[in-house]
N, C-alpha and C positions, 0 to 999 in steps of 0.2 A: 194351250200347253202351259203348265206351271214350270217355271225354270227351277225354283228352289222350294223345297219343303223344309220348314223349321219346326222341330219339336221342342216344346217347353215343358219339361217335367215339373209338376207342381205338387207340393205337399204342404198344406197349411201356409200358403204363400200370399195370403191376402194383403199383407203389409207392403209388398214390393213388386208383385207380379205385373201390375199395370204399367209401371215404368218400362219393364222389359217388353211387354206386348206393344206398347206405343212406339217403341224404337223400331220394331219390326214392321209395323204397318206402313212405314215410309216406303217400303218396297212395292206397295200397290198390288194389283191383281196378278202380277207375275210370280208372286210369292204365296205359298200356302203355309199358314200358321196353325200348327196342331198343338192345342193346349191339352195336356194330359193331366187330368185331376186324379192323383194317385191315392184315392181314399181319404181325402182331406176332411177334417172335422170343423173347419172354420168357414169363412165365406168364399174360399177358392172356387168352389163349383159354381156359385152364383155369378161370380165375376167372369168365369170362362163362358158360361151360357150367355151372359149379357153381350160379350164381345162377338160371340158366334151369331147372335141375333142381329147385332148392329152391322156386322161385316160378313154376310153369308157367303160371299164369293171368295173370301180370303181366310176366314177363321173357322176351324173345326174345334169343337169341344168334345173331348173323349173322357168318359168317367169310368173308373175301374176300382176294384178292391185294391187295398194297399199292397203293392208288390215291390216297392223300393225303386230307387233311381234307375237301376238296370231294366226293370220291367217296364217302366215308363218310356225309356228309350226304345225298347223292343216294340211297344205299342205305337210309338211315333213312326218307326220304320214300316210297320205293317200297314199303317194308314196313309203313308206318303204316296203322292202321285207325281211329285216333281221329279225332274231329271236328276237333280242334286239334293243332298240331304245334309242338314246341319242340326246340332243340338245347341240350344242356348238355355242355360239354367235360369230359373225364375228370378234370382236376385242379381243377375247380370244383364247387360244390354249391348247393343251394337251401335257404334258411332256412325252418324248419318252419312257424312261425306264418304267415308271408307265403304260403308254398306252399299251406297249407290254405285261406286266404282267397281266393287266386286260383282254386283248384279250385272253391270254392263259386260264384264268379262264372261260371266256365266251364260248370258244370253247368246254370245257368240260361240261359246264352247258347246252349248246344248244342241245346236242345230247341225253340228258336225256329224258326218256319217258314223264316226265312233267317238263319242265324247270322252274327254280325258277322265281318268279314274279318280283323281284327287286334286282338289284346288286348295292352296295353302295361303294363309294371310297371317299377319302379326296379331298379337294380343297384348293387352296392358294389365298388369297386376294393379288393380285399383284398391290398393291397401288402405284400410281405414286409418286416418291420422297421419299418413305419410305425405310429406310435402312433394317429394319427387316420386313419380310413378315409374316402376320398372317396366320396360317394354321387352317382350320376347320377339325379337326381330331376326329374320333369316336372310338378311341382305347379302351376306357373304357366303351363304351356303347353297343358294339356288339361283339359276338363271331367272331373269326378270321377264315376266309377261311373254313367255314362250313355252311351248310344250317340250318337256324333257323327260328322260328316264333316270333310273338310279345311277347309271354310269356318268351322268353329268352333275351329280350331287357332290359338292365339296364337303370336306369333313365337318360334321356338326360338333362343335366344341363341347367339352364337359359342361353340364348345366343347361344346355340348349336342346330341348326336345320338342317333338311334334305332339302337343297335347290336344285334347278334345277341342279346346277353344280355337285352335288354329286350323282345324280340318273341316273341309266340305267334301264328302264322298259322293261319287256317282251312286245313286240310290240302288240301281240294279246290282252294283258290285257288292253291296251289303247283303243282298239276297243270295248272290252267287257264292259268297264265302261262308254262308250258313251261320253267321255269328248270332248267338242267342245269349244275351247277358244274363247272369244269374240273378234270381230274385232275392230281395231282402239282404242285399250286400252293398256296402259302401265301397268306394274306390274303383268301381267298374269303369270309370272314365279312362283308366289306364288300359283296360281291355279293348275299349272302343278305339283307342289310339294305337293299338298294337296288333290285334288279331287280323284285321283286314290287310295289313301292309304287304304280306307276301303275294296278295292278289293284285296289288297296285303296280301297274307297268308304266303308266304315263301320268305326269303331274304338270301343274301350272301354278306359278307363284305370283301373287299380287302384293306388292310391298306397301301395304297400308295397315294402320293400326285399327283393325275392325272390331275386335271383341274386347269388351271391358269386363274383366274378371274381378268381381268384388271379393275381397278377402279381409278378414279381421274380426268377425264376430266370434265370441267365445264358444258358441254352440256349433260352429261350422265343422264339417267332417274333417277338414284338413288342419284344424287346430291341434296342437301337439297332445294336449290332455285328452281330447276326444279320440285321436288316433290310438293312443295307448289303451283307452277303454275298449276300442273296437278292433284291437290288434288281430283277432281271429279272422275278421273279414279281410283285413289287409293281407294276411297270410294265405287266405283262400285265393285271392286274386294273384298273389305272387306265385303260388304253385301252378295255377292255370297258365300263367305266362311262361313258366318253365316248360309246360307241356306243349304250348304253341311253338316255342323255340325248337323243341326237339322234333316236332313234326314238320318243320319248315324245310322247304326245298329252295335254298337260297343260292340260285345261280348267279345273282348279282352280288359281288363282294361288298359294295357299298351298303346294300340292304342288310346283308349278314352282319356287318360291323355295327350298323345302327341298332339292329334287333338285339345284339349282345349288349351294347352300351345302355340301352333303355332297361333291359332286364337287370343289368348290374346295379343301376341306380335304385331301382325298385327294391331289389334284394338288400341293398345297403340301408335304405329307409326302414325296411322291416327290422333289420338287425339293430339299428340305433334306437328305434322305438322300444324294442325289447330290452336293450341295455338300460335305457333311461327309466323303464318301468322298475327295474332293480330287484324284482322278486325272483325267487328260485324257480318258480313256475315259468316266468318269462324267459329266463336263461335256458331252461330246458326246451322251450319252444324254439328258441334260436338254434339250438343244436339239432332239433328235429327238422327244421327248415333246410339246414345244410345237408343233413343226411338224406332228405328227399331229393335234393339236387344231385347228390352223389350217386344215389341209386338210379336215377333217371338218365344221367349223362355224366360219367366220371370226368371226361375232358372239360366239360363246361364247369363242373365243380372246381377242378384244379385251376382253371383260368380265373374264376371269380375269387378264389382263395388267395391266389398269388398276386393279383392286382393290388395297387396301393390301398384302395378302400377296404377290400376284403382282408388284406393283411392286418391293417390297423384294427378293424372290427373284431378280430379274433386273437388279439394279443391276450395272453393269459392273465387271470386274476384281477384284483381291484385296480392295479396300476394300468392295465390294458383298457379296462372299462373307463377309467378316468381320462386317459388320452383320447379315447373315442368321443367322449362327451365334449372335450375341449375342441377337437377338430370340428365336431358337429356345430358347436356354438359359433365358431369362426365362419363356417360355411353359411350358417343361417344369416349372419349379419351381411356377408358378402353378396349372397344371392337374393336376400330379401324375402325368403319364403316364411310361411307361418310356423 
């Protein structure tokens, strides 16, 4: 039995994917590594095949036409045979000691009559050039190394979210929730960290810094200039998150609060990127996003608009946009994002 399946979406990743793969091989034969070559034009496919040939009991190489990050994750899920499933991007890696500790926990959880739905660990923003690395830690939000539900989750403070890097789902839960990430769309990691949550009933937190999230290249999708260029894809994800929220049956109040908080921050990011774009077209797209939310759920719209972030993002005229930019710059320095 494979305890953990790890999908590595790869597109023209020849310069860094081997560091990622090597960090995962530490898990041995209890781990299944699925390298998804997403239509690469460099040496990615050859590297994937070489690892699959060298480690046939651990590594699978899957080749597909280019479908984007979301389709590569979909392919990983479809090919996964492990009890649990994780995504590790090809320019990131897992820390050895933390990885082994998480695997020990997963081994125990996997043999339970009903394995827990979600395993959570910390991740590190491995920002290029930064002397101090910011850690996304959940020490004060979740019970440690015990099974718990949403009613035992303490409040997750502003700026602290469950991102793809911190999540390991029960593989069968991803099938049960029917999640299919959109093709040729960036920022779908937000959907991966959002859509399955209403199906999650039990969780387990391991307080280790497992995932090293590389950030800082100018061509990365989270770089501000790239986000502005790809704003339509961000908006596509944002609207789908609105739809997920509207369909959710949130009997657990802690889950409902968290789902709103995450949607609020994604909507704020969409708005500030459109404001910083500065064009008339971008400002019209900002209005269209808010109109979409209003049409789908008026109470959600009012809640977003009246909260501090929503209020500031929608102050009128150039002074309002200037204030939004100032607050964004302060938050950027404080939280250390790109």
